[in-house]
C-alpha positions in Angstrom: 272.7 -94.7 115.5 273.5 -91.1 114.6 276.8 -89.6 115.1 277.7 -87.4 118.0 280.8 -85.2 119.8 281.7 -84.0 122.9 281.9 -80.4 123.7 284.4 -79.0 126.3 282.2 -80.1 129.3 282.2 -83.8 128.3 278.4 -83.7 127.3 277.5 -85.4 124.0 276.6 -82.5 121.4 275.0 -82.7 117.8 277.7 -83.0 115.0 277.8 -79.4 113.5 280.2 -76.8 113.0 281.4 -75.2 115.7 281.0 -71.9 114.0 277.1 -72.8 114.4 277.2 -74.3 118.0 278.5 -70.9 119.1 275.6 -68.9 117.8 272.6 -67.6 119.7 270.6 -68.0 116.5 267.8 -65.3 115.2 265.5 -64.6 117.8 262.4 -62.6 118.7 260.6 -62.2 121.5 256.7 -62.1 120.4 254.6 -61.3 123.3 250.7 -60.8 122.4 250.2 -57.0 122.3 247.2 -55.3 120.5 249.5 -52.8 119.2 252.6 -54.7 117.3 255.3 -52.2 116.1 258.4 -54.4 116.1 259.0 -56.2 112.8 258.6 -53.2 110.2 255.8 -54.8 108.6 253.4 -52.7 106.5 250.4 -51.4 108.4 248.3 -52.3 105.4 247.1 -55.3 104.2 246.9 -56.4 100.2 243.5 -54.8 98.7 241.1 -57.4 98.5 240.3 -56.9 95.2 244.0 -57.8 94.5 243.9 -60.9 96.8 240.8 -62.2 94.8 243.1 -61.5 91.4 245.8 -63.6 92.8 243.6 -66.3 94.0 241.4 -66.7 91.0 244.4 -67.1 88.8 245.9 -69.7 91.3 242.6 -71.5 91.4 242.7 -71.8 87.7 246.1 -73.6 87.6 247.2 -77.2 88.8 248.7 -77.3 92.2 249.7 -80.7 91.4 252.6 -79.6 89.0 255.9 -77.5 89.9 255.9 -73.9 88.9 258.0 -73.1 86.0 261.7 -74.1 87.0 262.6 -70.7 85.5 259.8 -68.1 86.4 260.1 -66.6 83.0 257.2 -64.3 83.1 257.6 -63.1 86.9 261.1 -62.1 86.4 260.0 -60.3 83.2 257.3 -58.5 85.2 259.9 -57.7 87.9 262.5 -56.4 85.5 260.1 -54.4 83.6 259.6 -52.2 86.4 263.4 -51.3 86.4 264.3 -51.3 82.9 265.8 -54.4 83.0 265.5 -57.9 81.3 264.4 -61.0 82.8 268.3 -62.1 82.9 268.8 -59.5 85.5 266.6 -60.8 87.9 266.1 -63.6 90.5 263.2 -64.4 92.9 263.4 -65.7 96.2 261.3 -67.0 99.3 262.0 -63.2 100.8 265.1 -61.2 99.7 266.8 -62.8 102.8 267.0 -66.3 100.9 268.7 -64.2 97.8 271.3 -62.8 100.1 272.0 -66.3 101.9 272.5 -67.5 98.2 275.1 -64.7 97.3 277.0 -65.6 100.6 276.9 -69.2 99.6 278.3 -68.3 96.0 280.8 -66.0 97.1 282.2 -66.2 100.3 284.3 -69.6 102.0 286.0 -70.0 104.8 288.4 -67.2 105.9 287.4 -64.8 103.0 286.8 -61.4 104.3 283.0 -59.9 104.5 282.6 -56.1 105.2 279.9 -55.1 107.4 278.8 -52.2 108.5 277.1 -52.0 112.2 275.1 -51.6 113.6 273.1 -53.3 110.7 270.5 -56.3 110.3 271.7 -59.3 112.1 271.3 -61.9 109.5 274.2 -60.8 107.6 276.6 -61.6 110.1 274.9 -64.6 110.9 275.4 -65.6 107.4 279.0 -64.8 107.4 279.5 -66.8 110.8 278.0 -70.0 109.1 280.2 -69.5 106.2 283.2 -69.1 108.7 284.5 -65.7 107.2 286.7 -63.2 108.5 284.0 -60.5 109.2 285.6 -56.8 109.0 283.0 -54.2 110.8 283.1 -51.0 109.9 281.2 -49.1 112.7 278.7 -46.1 111.7 279.7 -42.4 112.7 277.8 -40.5 115.3 278.5 -37.1 116.6 278.4 -35.9 120.0 275.2 -35.5 121.7 273.8 -32.5 124.0 270.3 -33.1 125.3 270.1 -30.0 127.1 271.1 -27.7 123.7 268.2 -28.4 121.3 270.0 -26.1 118.5 273.1 -28.6 118.9 270.6 -31.4 118.6 269.1 -30.4 115.4 272.8 -29.7 113.9 273.8 -33.2 115.1 270.7 -35.1 113.5 272.5 -36.0 110.2 275.6 -36.5 111.7 274.3 -39.1 113.8 274.6 -43.2 112.8 275.8 -42.3 109.5 278.3 -44.9 107.1 281.7 -44.2 107.3 282.1 -44.3 103.8 285.8 -43.8 104.0 286.3 -46.7 106.2 284.2 -49.0 104.0 285.9 -48.2 101.0 289.3 -48.9 103.0 288.1 -52.2 104.3 286.5 -52.9 100.8 289.7 -52.8 99.1 291.8 -55.2 101.4 292.9 -58.4 99.4 290.8 -61.2 100.4 287.5 -59.4 100.8 284.8 -61.6 98.8 281.6 -59.8 99.8 280.0 -56.3 101.3 276.8 -55.9 102.8 274.9 -52.4 103.0 271.7 -52.0 104.3 270.1 -48.7 102.8 268.2 -47.3 104.4 269.8 -49.0 107.3 268.0 -51.2 109.7 267.8 -50.6 112.5 269.0 -47.1 112.5 267.4 -45.9 109.3 270.4 -44.1 107.6 270.9 -44.2 104.2 273.9 -44.3 101.8 274.0 -42.3 98.6 274.7 -44.3 95.2 277.8 -42.2 94.4 279.1 -43.4 97.6 278.1 -47.0 96.9 279.6 -46.8 93.1 282.9 -45.7 94.7 282.7 -48.9 97.1 282.0 -51.0 94.3 284.8 -49.5 92.3 287.2 -50.1 95.4 287.1 -53.8 95.5 287.2 -57.0 93.7 284.5 -58.4 95.9 280.7 -58.5 95.5 278.6 -55.4 97.0 275.1 -56.1 98.0 273.0 -53.3 98.8 269.5 -54.3 100.6 266.9 -52.0 99.7 264.3 -53.7 101.8 263.1 -50.1 102.6 263.7 -48.4 99.6 260.3 -46.8 99.1 260.6 -44.8 102.1 263.7 -43.3 101.2 263.4 -42.9 97.4 267.0 -43.5 97.0 268.1 -46.7 94.8 271.3 -48.1 93.6 270.0 -49.9 90.9 271.0 -47.6 87.9 274.3 -48.5 89.1 274.2 -52.1 87.5 275.2 -51.1 84.2 278.7 -49.6 85.7 279.4 -52.2 88.1 279.0 -55.7 87.5 280.0 -56.8 90.7 276.9 -55.0 92.3 274.0 -56.9 93.6 270.4 -54.8 94.7 268.0 -56.4 96.6 264.3 -55.8 97.2 261.5 -57.1 99.4 257.6 -57.6 99.0 257.3 -57.3 102.8 257.6 -53.8 103.6 255.7 -51.2 101.4 254.1 -53.8 99.2 252.2 -55.2 102.6 252.7 -59.1 101.7 255.4 -60.1 104.3 253.1 -63.4 104.9 253.9 -64.6 101.3 257.4 -64.3 101.8 258.4 -62.7 98.6 261.8 -61.2 97.4 263.8 -60.4 94.3 267.6 -59.6 93.3 268.8 -57.4 90.4 272.3 -58.1 89.1 274.4 -58.0 86.1 273.3 -61.3 84.0 276.6 -62.9 84.3 276.4 -62.8 88.0 272.7 -63.5 88.5 273.5 -66.7 86.8 276.3 -67.8 89.1 273.9 -66.7 92.2 271.1 -69.1 90.4 273.4 -72.1 90.8 273.5 -72.2 94.4 269.3 -71.2 94.9 267.5 -73.8 95.6 265.0 -74.9 93.1 261.1 -74.1 92.9 262.3 -72.2 95.9 259.1 -69.8 95.3 255.8 -71.6 95.1 253.2 -71.0 92.1 250.7 -68.8 94.3 253.7 -66.1 95.6 254.8 -66.0 91.5 251.5 -65.1 90.5 251.3 -62.4 93.6 254.8 -61.1 92.3 253.3 -60.3 89.0 250.3 -58.7 90.2 251.6 -56.6 92.9 254.8 -55.2 91.1 253.1 -53.1 88.9 250.7 -51.3 91.8 252.7 -48.3 91.4 250.0 -45.6 92.3 249.1 -47.8 95.3 252.7 -48.4 96.6 253.7 -44.4 96.8 250.2 -44.0 98.0 251.1 -46.2 101.1 254.9 -44.9 101.2 253.7 -41.5 101.4 251.3 -42.0 104.4 253.8 -43.9 106.3 256.5 -41.1 105.6 254.0 -38.8 107.0 253.6 -40.8 109.9 257.0 -41.4 110.7 257.8 -37.7 110.7 254.9 -37.1 113.3 256.4 -40.0 115.6 259.7 -38.6 115.0 258.8 -35.3 116.2 256.8 -36.5 119.3 259.8 -38.4 120.3 261.8 -35.3 120.2 259.2 -33.8 122.7 259.8 -36.3 125.5 262.5 -35.9 127.8 265.5 -38.4 128.2 264.3 -39.7 124.6 266.6 -39.2 121.5 265.4 -40.2 118.2 267.4 -40.7 115.0 266.3 -39.5 111.6 264.9 -42.4 109.6 264.5 -42.9 105.7 262.6 -46.2 106.4 259.3 -47.2 107.9 260.8 -47.1 111.5 262.3 -44.8 113.8 265.3 -45.7 116.2 265.5 -43.7 119.5 267.4 -43.8 122.6 266.4 -43.3 126.3 268.9 -42.2 128.9 266.8 -44.4 131.5 267.7 -48.7 130.6 265.9 -50.1 127.8 264.3 -53.0 129.7 262.1 -51.1 131.9 260.7 -48.9 129.4 260.2 -52.2 126.5 258.3 -54.0 129.3 256.4 -51.1 130.4 255.1 -50.5 126.9 254.2 -54.3 126.6 252.2 -53.9 129.8 250.6 -51.0 127.9 249.5 -53.5 125.0 252.4 -52.2 123.0 255.4 -54.2 121.3 258.0 -52.6 119.9 262.0 -53.5 119.3 264.7 -54.0 121.8 267.7 -53.3 119.9 270.1 -52.6 122.8 272.0 -55.9 122.1 273.3 -54.3 118.8 277.0 -52.5 118.8 276.4 -48.9 119.7 272.8 -49.3 120.9 272.9 -49.9 124.2 269.8 -47.8 124.9 268.2 -48.2 121.8 265.1 -49.0 120.9 263.2 -49.4 117.4 259.5 -48.6 116.9 257.8 -49.7 113.2 255.4 -46.9 111.9 252.2 -48.3 111.8 248.6 -46.4 111.5 247.7 -43.5 112.9 245.8 -44.9 116.1 248.5 -47.2 116.5 251.0 -44.7 116.3 249.4 -42.5 119.0 248.8 -45.4 121.4 252.6 -46.0 121.0 253.2 -42.1 122.1 251.0 -42.3 124.6 252.1 -45.4 126.4 255.6 -44.3 126.4 254.4 -40.9 127.9 253.0 -43.1 130.5 256.1 -45.1 131.3 258.5 -42.1 131.2 256.2 -40.4 134.0 255.6 -43.5 136.2 
């Protein structure tokens, strides 16, 4: 019979770590709506001809055999895009798996992990599973004045930005093993500059991960810093601009000596043969990626301006494929009012500092129009 423990109420509970039992877990409300703008997905599918190219190569292979223990050809293809050798690259079942591998390789009980807030909640979850000492550095934000448009314009670039001085201060403390920076940041869309990342990496003895899942929409990368900062890790994903979220593909780039250590804790054969073929095929589609990213950036600006015109709505400038906005009214009424009108966005009001926050993914023009129209109706109701 399986062992069990008793919690403080005397009830029997599974024998798991207290830190895990205390978590609420990573959850997502997913009502069925015609307009789905809640997960930062690409509104464009992988083109049919590329799908067929991928599947033709996959059909020619033997599915009864494991893929190569080291997917060298795919690592070469990804590394070549960044001017790096395959020894710099690891491939994962989504970039989140690789970030988890970094946690497993670097962080133990009581080790310090520095995280900005608000940011992607999965980093904090991984840190709590590791029983780490989380050091939170809140983003900076300026005062808001909804009645003065000029003041709002001046404050745009001051809202929800990385507090680099505090990040450097915390990162330099003894016992820091890991710093995680999402840039552009989810859910705020704010970005940290390479020179700022370099200063943070130079201030700490721990590892610094820069999650560049939304890089294509902001255009600023820290990959060129790898040569000077061997404690730096860059992660990327195929789920956003490349439109392959369903394939669960991601990769990291790091100094080869660091990549070898992280590889020790990565599960063997973690990426299937079809996804490896897809990675080699999609990584070279620069023209397609740039075209799609340009369309999304243009729509992002249009949605942002549309939100600025709505009474009681305050959008934040974004470098990603989404826009965070805050409302003077309670979030729940707006969120469910949009669902009633067939539009699903993300309620982020439980994030630190975002009690009135919502996040909308940039979709196709007609989806963005449906969102703005529905929001106008909800606000007028």
